[in-house]
C-alpha positions in Angstrom: 17.9 31.3 -41.6 21.1 30.2 -40.0 24.2 29.4 -41.6 25.3 26.1 -39.6 25.9 22.6 -40.4 23.6 20.6 -38.1 26.5 18.2 -37.3 29.0 20.1 -36.7 27.1 22.5 -34.1 26.4 21.0 -30.6 23.5 21.1 -28.7 23.6 23.5 -25.9 24.1 21.9 -22.5 20.8 21.9 -20.0 20.6 24.1 -17.1 21.5 22.9 -13.6 18.6 22.4 -11.1 20.0 22.3 -7.8 17.6 19.5 -5.6 17.1 21.8 -2.9 14.0 24.6 -3.1 16.5 26.8 -0.5 19.1 27.1 -3.0 17.1 27.1 -6.1 15.5 30.3 -4.0 19.5 31.4 -3.0 20.5 31.7 -6.7 16.9 32.2 -8.6 18.7 35.0 -10.5 21.6 33.0 -11.8 18.9 29.9 -12.2 16.5 31.6 -14.4 19.1 33.1 -16.6 20.7 30.0 -17.2 17.2 29.2 -18.1 16.5 31.8 -20.6 19.7 31.5 -22.1 19.0 27.5 -22.4 15.6 28.0 -24.4 17.3 30.7 -26.7 20.1 28.0 -27.7 17.9 25.4 -27.8 15.3 27.5 -30.4 18.7 28.7 -32.2 20.0 24.7 -32.5 16.4 23.6 -33.6 16.3 26.3 -36.5 19.9 25.3 -37.7 19.0 21.2 -37.5 15.5 22.4 -40.1 17.9 24.8 -41.9 20.3 21.9 -42.7 17.9 19.3 -43.2 16.3 21.5 -45.5 19.7 22.1 -47.5 20.9 18.2 -47.4 17.6 17.3 -48.9 18.0 19.7 -51.8 21.5 18.5 -52.2 20.1 15.0 -51.9 17.3 16.3 -54.8 20.1 17.3 -57.3 22.4 14.6 -56.9 19.4 12.8 -57.3 19.0 14.5 -60.9 22.9 13.9 -61.3 22.5 10.0 -61.2 19.9 10.3 -63.4 21.7 12.2 -66.2 24.6 9.9 -65.4 23.0 6.9 -66.4 20.9 8.0 -69.3 24.3 9.2 -71.0 25.5 5.2 -70.4 23.0 3.9 -71.8 
């Protein structure tokens, strides 16, 4: 699982796709590489978001339990 803090992580930039089919053919190798890189990066970004969500939920559970102990102590 990636070690990251999702809020500090930046979503990858969407790849550029020329309007012209001629340009698409002329730059096919570069465009393909950009799209494949984007797909790999966005998958990593989603894994990072998932990991951060799981971490934050666990932290929220722990804080809630801590708060419950505090309330019991003060009552």
